C-alpha positions in Angstrom: 146.6 122.4 151.4 148.3 119.9 149.5 147.1 118.0 146.5 147.6 114.3 146.0 147.4 112.9 142.7 145.9 109.2 142.5 147.3 106.8 140.0 145.1 104.3 138.6 146.0 100.8 138.2 146.5 99.6 134.5 143.3 97.7 134.1 141.3 100.6 134.8 142.7 102.5 131.8 140.4 102.5 128.8 141.7 100.2 126.1 141.0 100.5 122.5 140.7 97.2 120.7 139.8 98.5 117.3 140.8 101.7 115.5 138.1 104.4 115.3 137.9 103.5 111.5 137.2 99.9 112.0 133.3 100.2 111.6 133.5 102.1 108.3 133.2 100.0 105.2 135.8 100.0 102.6 135.6 101.4 99.2 135.5 97.9 97.7 132.7 96.8 100.1 130.7 99.7 98.8 131.1 98.8 95.3 129.9 95.3 95.8 127.1 96.2 98.4 123.8 96.4 96.6 121.6 97.1 99.7 119.4 100.2 98.9 119.5 99.5 95.2 115.7 98.8 95.0 115.0 102.1 96.6 117.0 104.0 94.2 115.6 102.3 91.2 112.0 103.0 92.4 113.0 106.8 92.7 114.4 106.8 89.3 111.4 105.2 87.8 109.1 107.5 89.7 111.2 110.6 88.6 110.8 109.4 84.9 107.2 109.0 85.1 106.6 112.4 86.8 108.7 114.2 84.1 106.8 112.2 81.1 103.4 113.0 82.9 104.2 116.8 83.2 105.6 117.1 79.6 102.5 115.0 78.4 100.0 117.2 80.3 101.5 120.3 79.0 101.2 119.2 75.4 97.7 118.2 76.0 96.8 121.5 77.8 98.1 123.3 74.6 95.9 121.0 72.2 92.9 121.6 74.3 93.5 125.2 74.4 93.7 125.4 70.8 90.7 123.3 70.1 88.6 125.6 72.6 89.7 128.7 70.7 88.3 127.3 67.5 85.0 126.4 69.3 84.9 129.9 70.8 85.6 131.6 67.3 83.1 129.3 65.9 80.4 130.8 68.3 81.3 134.5 68.0 81.2 134.2 64.1 77.8 132.5 64.6 76.5 135.4 66.8 77.9 137.9 64.6 76.0 136.5 61.7 78.9 135.5 59.5 79.5 131.6 59.1 
């Protein structure tokens, strides 16, 4: 059994008209491109609001806890008969 090789005409060979990296943006394009900037700004604002809220709630919880301890101490003193 003999094998024959078939040659393709030159027009059937794949041609590459652009280099593989032609679709990637250059560094200069990335520096001046502002698409997606709004989304990043909203994410930063939301992060700041979230961190501020957590910090504020933590301080508020400590203040409320101290106030309730004072009230509880007042009730305990009044039940014990000492004012």
